Backbone bond lengths (Angstrom), bond angles and torsions (degrees), N, CA, C in turn:
res aa  C-N    CA-C-N  psi(-1)  N-CA   C-N-CA  omega(-1)  CA-C   N-CA-C  phi
1 M - - - 1.475 - - 1.515 108.07 -
2 N 1.320 116.21 149.99 1.427 120.26 -176.62 1.545 108.04 -86.57
3 N 1.357 116.82 121.92 1.493 121.79 179.55 1.542 112.17 -89.81
4 Y 1.259 118.43 10.01 1.512 120.53 -177.65 1.508 110.15 -68.33
5 T 1.303 115.55 128.00 1.498 121.07 176.61 1.508 109.52 -119.22
6 P 1.343 117.28 122.30 1.480 118.51 -179.22 1.495 112.42 -57.03
7 N 1.326 116.30 153.68 1.483 121.26 -178.86 1.537 111.82 -61.18
8 E 1.351 116.78 -34.73 1.458 119.03 -179.25 1.504 111.22 -61.00
9 L 1.372 117.23 -38.82 1.431 120.26 -179.49 1.519 111.53 -68.94
10 N 1.320 114.01 -38.40 1.479 118.70 176.43 1.513 112.51 -61.37
11 D 1.342 116.12 -39.99 1.434 120.35 177.17 1.507 113.99 -64.65
12 I 1.329 113.16 -41.75 1.495 116.75 179.70 1.507 110.38 -64.68
13 E 1.373 115.81 -40.56 1.459 119.87 179.46 1.506 109.94 -62.12
14 A 1.321 115.96 -42.41 1.439 119.21 -179.41 1.562 112.13 -62.97
15 M 1.303 114.18 -40.57 1.488 120.29 178.22 1.502 110.13 -60.53
16 K 1.370 114.51 -44.46 1.418 118.59 179.98 1.518 113.16 -61.21
17 Q 1.332 115.22 -39.19 1.457 118.86 177.34 1.483 112.00 -64.21
18 R 1.333 116.24 -41.74 1.499 119.58 -179.19 1.539 110.92 -65.97
19 V 1.331 115.90 -41.27 1.470 118.53 179.80 1.516 110.31 -63.62
20 M 1.387 116.76 -43.75 1.435 120.16 177.84 1.511 111.64 -61.69
21 H 1.320 116.78 -38.36 1.457 121.61 -179.06 1.554 109.21 -67.76
22 N 1.318 117.06 -42.10 1.441 119.96 -179.76 1.537 112.22 -65.61
23 V 1.368 114.47 -39.39 1.476 119.15 179.92 1.517 110.55 -64.50
24 V 1.382 115.44 -43.72 1.430 118.81 -179.92 1.521 110.37 -62.30
25 Q 1.361 116.41 -42.82 1.439 118.79 -179.78 1.490 112.67 -63.93
26 E 1.357 116.17 -39.13 1.442 120.22 -179.27 1.518 111.20 -65.12
27 I 1.353 115.43 -39.20 1.464 120.46 178.16 1.514 110.81 -64.88
28 E 1.373 115.07 -44.15 1.446 118.80 -179.52 1.530 111.72 -65.31
29 N 1.304 115.80 -39.38 1.487 118.87 -176.98 1.502 112.06 -73.30
30 S 1.348 117.17 -32.45 1.446 120.02 -174.13 1.511 114.12 -97.33
31 S 1.342 117.24 -11.35 1.451 120.23 -175.92 1.468 116.22 -57.81
32 P 1.332 121.72 -38.86 1.457 121.49 -179.31 1.510 112.33 -78.10
33 K 1.354 118.50 -12.40 1.463 119.51 -169.95 1.493 115.58 -88.00
34 P 1.343 119.36 -29.53 1.425 117.76 -175.11 1.499 115.47 -51.08
35 K 1.330 116.26 -37.75 1.479 120.84 -179.96 1.500 111.02 -57.25
36 Y 1.382 113.76 -46.60 1.463 117.68 -177.52 1.517 110.37 -74.72
37 K 1.313 117.16 -36.79 1.456 121.46 -179.93 1.555 108.71 -64.04
38 W 1.309 115.82 -44.47 1.450 119.39 179.41 1.551 112.97 -64.13
39 G 1.331 113.48 -37.37 1.477 117.12 176.54 1.515 111.16 -67.12
40 F 1.292 118.40 -35.50 1.443 121.13 178.35 1.509 111.52 -67.64
41 V 1.331 115.20 -41.88 1.458 119.09 177.71 1.505 111.43 -63.03
42 M 1.315 115.43 -42.74 1.493 117.75 178.64 1.511 112.94 -63.23
43 L 1.348 116.20 -40.67 1.436 120.30 -179.79 1.558 110.17 -65.04
44 T 1.316 113.94 -41.51 1.481 118.70 177.96 1.528 110.93 -59.47
45 N 1.361 115.95 -43.99 1.456 120.14 -177.48 1.538 109.89 -66.63
46 V 1.339 115.93 -41.48 1.469 119.17 179.22 1.532 111.24 -61.15
47 L 1.323 114.65 -46.26 1.483 119.60 178.79 1.507 112.20 -60.19
48 T 1.334 115.27 -40.44 1.476 119.47 -179.70 1.536 110.49 -64.86
49 V 1.322 115.32 -46.18 1.464 119.16 178.41 1.525 112.40 -60.53
50 C 1.342 116.05 -42.41 1.453 120.25 179.24 1.501 112.08 -61.97
51 A 1.377 115.68 -41.49 1.456 120.84 -179.94 1.506 109.99 -64.81
52 M 1.354 117.34 -40.53 1.455 120.86 179.14 1.517 110.84 -64.00
53 L 1.294 117.61 -44.45 1.461 122.75 178.94 1.507 111.27 -60.54
54 F 1.363 115.44 -42.20 1.435 119.99 178.85 1.506 112.72 -60.65
55 L 1.389 114.29 -44.96 1.437 120.35 -179.37 1.548 110.03 -65.01
56 F 1.327 116.67 -45.19 1.457 118.22 177.64 1.519 113.64 -60.40
57 N 1.335 115.42 -38.56 1.462 119.44 177.45 1.506 112.28 -63.93
58 Q 1.343 115.25 -43.21 1.504 119.28 178.46 1.514 110.67 -64.45
59 L 1.327 117.08 -39.05 1.467 120.76 179.31 1.513 110.60 -65.43
60 F 1.329 116.43 -38.71 1.459 120.86 177.95 1.529 111.79 -63.97
61 I 1.350 114.40 -42.65 1.450 118.32 -179.98 1.515 112.08 -64.52
62 V 1.364 115.58 -42.10 1.451 120.12 178.41 1.512 111.01 -62.29
63 N 1.323 116.91 -46.21 1.469 120.69 179.68 1.561 111.34 -63.49
64 E 1.310 115.93 -38.83 1.465 120.37 179.47 1.523 110.99 -64.53
65 H 1.333 114.70 -42.28 1.478 118.34 179.66 1.485 112.14 -68.33
66 S 1.344 116.53 -39.17 1.425 120.97 -179.93 1.523 113.99 -67.07
67 A 1.360 112.03 -32.07 1.470 118.54 -179.51 1.522 114.64 -79.87
68 T 1.354 115.54 -16.58 1.456 121.12 -176.52 1.543 108.74 -106.77
69 P 1.318 118.58 109.59 1.443 119.88 -179.91 1.518 111.23 -61.25
70 H 1.357 113.89 146.27 1.462 117.18 178.09 1.530 110.03 -75.49
71 P 1.294 118.33 141.59 1.476 120.24 179.21 1.524 110.87 -59.86
72 I 1.321 115.76 141.19 1.448 121.30 -177.03 1.513 109.33 -107.18
73 D 1.311 116.28 134.94 1.441 121.75 176.85 1.506 107.21 -90.99
74 F 1.317 117.21 99.88 1.460 123.33 -177.22 1.515 112.21 -71.24
75 T 1.327 118.73 -15.59 1.470 119.97 178.72 1.522 110.86 -71.02
76 Q 1.343 116.89 -20.88 1.435 121.78 177.57 1.530 108.62 -101.96
77 P 1.311 118.16 100.94 1.452 122.35 -170.86 1.535 112.00 -70.56
78 L 1.309 116.54 121.17 1.464 123.48 178.39 1.517 106.27 -105.93
79 I 1.320 116.76 98.42 1.447 122.00 -178.20 1.523 108.98 -120.98
80 E 1.326 114.14 128.25 1.443 121.74 -178.45 1.535 109.99 -129.45
81 E 1.318 113.77 150.19 1.471 120.54 174.16 1.539 108.00 -113.37
82 K 1.315 115.89 123.37 1.461 120.96 176.75 1.528 110.72 -134.45
83 Q 1.299 117.38 117.81 1.458 123.27 175.22 1.545 110.31 52.96
84 G 1.285 116.80 47.67 1.494 121.18 174.00 1.539 112.77 76.25
85 V 1.331 116.14 18.27 1.468 120.46 -179.79 1.534 110.20 -129.79
86 F 1.313 117.92 136.01 1.439 122.65 174.62 1.553 110.63 -85.36
87 Y 1.319 117.32 138.87 1.438 123.18 173.54 1.516 107.96 -121.39
88 V 1.334 115.98 133.35 1.462 122.50 175.46 1.514 108.48 -114.99
89 H 1.266 115.72 112.49 1.487 121.67 -176.78 1.533 111.21 54.33
90 G 1.347 116.11 39.05 1.456 121.24 177.33 1.484 114.60 83.03
91 L 1.279 121.44 4.38 1.442 126.72 -179.25 1.492 112.86 -117.94
92 T 1.330 117.92 147.95 1.456 119.87 -179.93 1.498 109.84 -138.49
93 L 1.322 117.85 171.76 1.457 124.05 -179.93 1.498 109.00 -65.90
94 G 1.368 115.07 138.60 1.463 120.54 -177.90 1.509 113.71 98.05
95 D 1.354 116.89 -10.09 1.463 119.37 179.27 1.524 110.77 -68.60
96 Q 1.334 114.88 156.63 1.432 119.74 177.94 1.532 111.28 -90.36
97 K 1.299 115.18 165.28 1.468 121.55 179.55 1.549 108.91 -60.72
98 T 1.300 118.67 -41.29 1.496 122.28 -178.88 1.500 109.41 -60.39
99 T 1.345 118.47 -36.35 1.465 121.60 -178.96 1.518 110.04 -66.43
100 V 1.330 116.44 -40.58 1.486 120.95 179.48 1.510 110.11 -65.88
101 V 1.324 117.19 -46.69 1.457 120.53 -177.27 1.489 111.99 -67.40
102 E 1.361 117.81 -38.31 1.485 119.85 178.65 1.481 110.57 -63.31
103 L 1.349 118.44 -37.74 1.451 121.53 -177.28 1.547 113.03 -79.97
104 L 1.319 117.55 -40.02 1.459 121.47 -173.04 1.549 111.86 -101.98
105 G 1.305 117.88 -13.29 1.468 121.08 -177.53 1.513 113.98 78.12
106 E 1.332 116.29 -176.54 1.469 121.34 -175.60 1.525 110.58 -110.55
107 K 1.312 117.46 -2.96 1.490 118.89 178.60 1.527 109.15 -67.73
108 S 1.334 115.53 136.10 1.475 122.42 178.62 1.498 112.40 63.88
109 L 1.335 116.65 20.83 1.492 121.50 -177.85 1.528 110.28 -97.16
110 T 1.335 116.77 131.29 1.425 122.22 173.31 1.533 107.88 -126.55
111 E 1.336 115.54 134.61 1.483 120.47 178.85 1.505 109.14 -99.37
112 I 1.321 113.87 131.17 1.480 121.29 -178.95 1.549 107.05 -118.76
113 Q 1.309 117.19 130.14 1.441 121.83 -180.00 1.544 108.85 -101.15
114 E 1.318 117.08 126.30 1.465 123.93 173.75 1.544 113.17 44.62
115 D 1.300 114.68 79.13 1.448 120.57 -177.13 1.552 113.48 -89.05
116 G 1.327 116.63 5.57 1.445 121.67 178.77 1.525 112.52 94.99
117 S 1.321 117.27 2.24 1.463 121.17 -179.07 1.543 111.94 -90.93
118 G 1.353 115.23 -3.94 1.451 121.88 -174.39 1.485 114.14 93.93
119 A 1.366 115.76 1.70 1.430 122.05 178.13 1.542 111.70 -87.41
120 D 1.317 115.47 143.24 1.480 119.58 174.14 1.504 109.58 -76.03
121 L 1.333 116.72 -32.94 1.454 122.96 -177.27 1.511 111.18 -148.63
122 V 1.321 116.37 139.79 1.478 120.43 174.33 1.528 108.00 -125.32
123 L 1.281 116.22 130.73 1.481 122.83 173.00 1.539 108.00 -97.45
124 D 1.307 115.90 119.44 1.468 123.15 -177.98 1.512 109.05 -108.79
125 Y 1.333 117.13 113.19 1.445 121.50 176.02 1.566 111.17 -95.56
126 N 1.241 114.81 87.42 1.491 124.76 172.75 1.507 110.33 56.03
127 G 1.317 118.45 32.11 1.446 120.21 177.43 1.515 114.75 72.85
128 D 1.356 117.05 5.83 1.449 120.89 179.38 1.515 113.14 -100.54
129 A 1.290 118.04 -23.47 1.453 122.57 179.95 1.545 110.70 -151.80
130 L 1.328 114.97 137.61 1.482 122.12 178.99 1.507 109.24 -122.08
131 F 1.352 114.98 135.15 1.467 120.48 178.84 1.536 108.59 -121.32
132 Y 1.297 116.22 119.19 1.462 121.92 -172.49 1.525 110.07 -101.37
133 F 1.350 115.11 132.76 1.475 120.07 -179.32 1.517 110.24 -122.53
134 Y 1.324 113.56 142.44 1.496 120.65 172.32 1.512 105.17 -133.89
135 E 1.349 113.43 124.04 1.483 120.58 -178.50 1.535 109.71 52.05
136 E 1.361 114.70 45.38 1.443 125.21 172.71 1.525 113.26 69.51
137 E 1.340 119.14 12.21 1.462 120.53 177.31 1.508 110.83 -118.60
138 L 1.304 116.48 138.06 1.465 120.95 179.38 1.549 110.63 -70.75
139 F 1.363 115.52 124.22 1.486 117.52 -179.05 1.519 112.10 -120.63
140 R 1.353 117.23 -7.53 1.456 118.45 177.61 1.558 108.66 -156.53
141 I 1.384 113.04 140.22 1.460 119.12 172.41 1.527 106.24 -123.34
142 L 1.322 115.44 133.84 1.465 120.39 179.81 1.491 111.61 -130.22
143 L 1.360 116.34 119.69 1.439 121.32 174.58 1.498 107.99 -99.07
144 L 1.363 116.74 127.99 1.480 120.63 -167.36 1.519 114.21 -98.86
145 N 1.323 119.32 -18.26 1.441 120.63 -176.33 1.534 111.72 -133.54
146 T 1.294 116.31 53.65 1.480 121.28 -175.97 1.495 113.13 -73.58
147 N 1.304 116.27 138.25 1.463 121.79 177.88 1.548 107.77 -70.61
148 E 1.340 113.38 124.50 1.475 117.99 -176.64 1.550 113.68 -62.68
149 D 1.311 115.94 -43.78 1.478 119.21 -179.29 1.550 110.88 -62.29
150 A 1.347 114.17 -42.51 1.471 117.96 -179.05 1.503 111.85 -62.56
151 F 1.340 117.75 -42.82 1.432 120.45 178.61 1.554 112.27 -67.01
152 A 1.348 114.47 -41.75 1.464 118.68 179.60 1.523 111.11 -58.53
153 K 1.294 117.58 -39.58 1.454 123.27 177.26 1.525 110.10 -63.50
154 L 1.320 116.32 -47.39 1.463 121.09 179.58 1.544 109.79 -62.44
155 Y 1.309 117.66 -42.13 1.472 120.78 -179.66 1.491 111.82 -64.07
156 N 1.314 116.50 -46.56 1.461 120.12 -178.72 1.529 113.66 -65.11
157 E 1.336 117.43 -30.81 1.453 121.86 -179.62 1.543 113.60 -85.72
158 Y 1.314 118.65 -10.95 1.444 120.01 -177.16 1.517 108.78 -74.40
159 N 1.314 117.39 134.40 1.459 124.63 -175.47 1.523 114.62 -100.38
160 G 1.332 115.19 -4.59 1.482 118.60 -179.24 1.533 112.44 -87.32
161 I 1.341 115.80 -157.93 1.453 120.99 -178.74 1.554 108.00 -72.41
162 K 1.299 116.54 123.80 1.477 121.98 174.78 1.520 108.79 -146.61
163 F 1.283 112.96 150.23 1.487 119.26 179.62 1.520 110.02 -160.78
164 T 1.351 114.00 164.42 1.485 119.02 178.10 1.525 107.50 -121.56
165 S 1.351 111.41 152.59 1.457 118.18 174.21 1.495 108.26 -148.47
166 N 1.359 115.77 118.41 1.468 122.55 -169.07 1.530 108.46 57.24
167 T 1.296 118.56 -118.98 1.497 120.51 -179.84 1.519 111.25 -102.20
168 H 1.307 116.47 4.37 1.468 120.87 -177.10 1.528 110.84 -92.79
169 R 1.348 113.84 146.03 1.442 120.69 174.96 1.512 109.72 -121.45
170 Y 1.361 114.88 142.32 1.483 118.88 -173.36 1.547 109.09 -131.36
171 L 1.350 113.09 145.23 1.446 121.94 165.08 1.517 105.48 -120.77
172 Y 1.341 116.83 135.77 1.459 120.34 -171.11 1.549 112.68 -133.66
173 L 1.303 115.32 138.50 1.469 122.10 174.47 1.528 108.01 -118.20
174 S 1.326 117.34 106.71 1.462 120.99 -175.97 1.526 111.56 -67.62
175 E 1.333 119.71 -28.64 1.462 122.82 -176.50 1.516 111.57 -64.44
176 T 1.305 118.34 -35.61 1.450 121.37 -175.50 1.519 114.27 -122.09
177 S 1.374 114.71 0.74 1.455 121.24 -178.00 1.529 111.66 60.53
178 H 1.318 118.18 28.22 1.464 123.45 172.31 1.550 108.27 -77.67
179 I 1.328 116.19 134.47 1.435 117.60 178.61 1.548 109.55 -137.36
180 I 1.316 115.95 133.83 1.455 123.50 175.33 1.524 105.96 -101.80
181 K 1.311 115.17 128.53 1.515 119.49 179.87 1.507 109.24 -125.01
182 A 1.321 116.00 126.36 1.468 122.00 176.45 1.540 109.31 -111.57
183 E 1.326 115.00 120.28 1.455 120.09 -174.41 1.552 110.63 -129.11
184 L 1.324 115.14 126.23 1.470 120.27 176.65 1.513 108.54 -85.52
185 T 1.315 115.25 120.76 1.459 120.03 -176.90 1.552 109.78 -83.06
186 P 1.362 116.92 165.05 1.460 120.92 176.21 1.479 114.13 -57.50
187 M 1.366 115.79 -25.85 1.468 120.68 179.31 1.516 111.82 -78.13
188 G 1.333 116.90 -6.70 1.459 119.31 179.37 1.499 114.72 90.08
189 T 1.334 117.53 5.82 1.460 122.71 177.84 1.556 108.59 -93.39
190 L 1.305 115.26 150.11 1.478 120.46 178.87 1.512 109.72 -102.67
191 H 1.333 113.40 120.49 1.491 120.58 175.83 1.520 107.90 -100.61
192 V 1.331 114.86 130.13 1.481 122.38 176.17 1.477 109.27 -121.28
193 S 1.323 116.95 127.74 1.468 120.72 -177.35 1.496 111.39 -129.16
194 L 1.348 114.87 153.71 1.468 122.58 171.54 1.515 106.38 -120.26
195 S 1.310 118.64 130.69 1.436 122.18 177.29 1.554 109.57 -158.89
196 F 1.347 114.17 178.27 1.479 118.15 172.57 1.523 108.41 -88.99
197 V 1.336 114.62 153.88 1.468 118.79 176.78 1.504 109.22 -133.43
198 D 1.280 117.37 138.85 1.477 121.36 175.41 1.547 105.54 -76.70
199 P 1.346 116.69 123.54 1.471 120.18 -178.73 1.527 111.98 -54.46
200 A 1.337 117.71 -27.90 1.472 119.05 179.64 1.527 110.68 -68.06
201 E 1.341 116.79 -29.14 1.463 118.06 -179.53 1.530 110.77 -69.91
202 L 1.309 116.71 -28.09 1.449 119.76 179.43 1.512 113.31 -66.99
203 L 1.348 116.92 -22.37 1.443 120.82 179.24 1.526 111.57 -68.44
204 E 1.333 114.26 -15.29 1.492 120.10 176.37 1.525 111.88 -97.45
205 N 1.354 116.96 1.19 1.432 120.70 -178.90 1.528 108.95 -94.22
206 E 1.321 116.34 118.56 1.471 120.52 -173.91 1.531 111.77 -61.82
207 G 1.332 117.24 -42.37 1.462 118.32 178.94 1.512 113.72 -64.51
208 Y 1.293 117.06 -38.46 1.481 120.48 179.12 1.515 110.20 -67.21
209 M 1.314 118.70 -40.83 1.455 122.37 -178.03 1.542 110.03 -67.61
210 K 1.336 117.60 -36.47 1.449 119.83 178.15 1.539 109.06 -66.21
211 L 1.331 116.76 -42.48 1.441 121.13 178.45 1.545 110.07 -62.84
212 K 1.304 116.35 -43.01 1.476 121.43 179.02 1.512 111.71 -59.80
213 E 1.332 116.71 -41.70 1.477 122.57 -179.95 1.525 109.00 -62.32
214 K 1.347 117.02 -37.53 1.454 120.14 -177.22 1.524 112.08 -71.97
215 T 1.310 116.00 -31.48 1.481 120.25 -174.24 1.522 112.42 -92.39
216 D 1.344 116.43 -19.81 1.475 119.18 -177.62 1.525 110.76 -75.72
């Protein structure tokens, strides 16, 4: 029989031997590693999941805090003047009910219908603050337990129109007829209110007329 083998067949045989050799070497070299490689992959996945859960938790906490208004201490009067308008704890006359609730929240809130004051609706925050609405617009804010020292400081530092009459103290904005009134009740509590005032009514206020005489 003829033992002659063409060169092409010899080359193919040699290639097969090399491939088999390389495969065996690769298996031998990599066989101890899968355990460690698998462990590394698992650790990476666990850390990734933990990181994602942590981020989701932080995001939830931030959203929860931002959605929940911070409780307001109505005993400490926060009164600001911006562009001829008074704001009491961030709210002013003409605001809607939704604006009040979004800012102050619904905790300790009681809704009162037609209490005899001329309001269609009154929002009562735990007996510390009342918000009066007529035709869905805020027309009066009343703080019922204001700290006397805090208001006295605010009154003394105010640089706009202010005057006293009897035991009442007033802050007044002529541009918008906004008036802040602080009144000490017989029970010894200080009521502070924001409302509109008819300028003609001020002509009957002794403290305002004395101030007007000084400035005229």
